[in-house]
C-alpha positions in Angstrom: 32.7 -14.1 17.9 30.9 -17.4 18.6 29.2 -17.4 15.2 32.3 -18.6 13.3 32.7 -22.0 15.1 28.9 -22.4 15.2 28.6 -22.0 11.4 31.4 -24.4 10.9 29.7 -27.0 13.1 26.4 -26.6 11.3 28.2 -27.0 8.0 29.8 -30.2 9.3 26.5 -31.5 10.4 24.8 -30.7 7.1 27.5 -32.6 5.3 27.3 -35.5 7.7 23.5 -35.7 7.5 23.5 -35.3 3.7 26.0 -38.2 3.5 23.8 -40.4 5.7 20.7 -39.5 3.7 22.5 -40.3 0.4 23.5 -43.7 1.8 19.9 -44.5 2.8 18.7 -43.6 -0.6 21.3 -45.7 -2.4 20.3 -48.7 -0.2 16.6 -48.2 -1.0 17.2 -48.1 -4.7 18.9 -51.5 -4.8 
């Protein structure tokens, strides 16, 4: 099934984007 790898990729992207958003928010608060 192709769904397995795709879900894993989406999860990686969510973590990556979430980390980036968190960094941006921390910068704004300073």
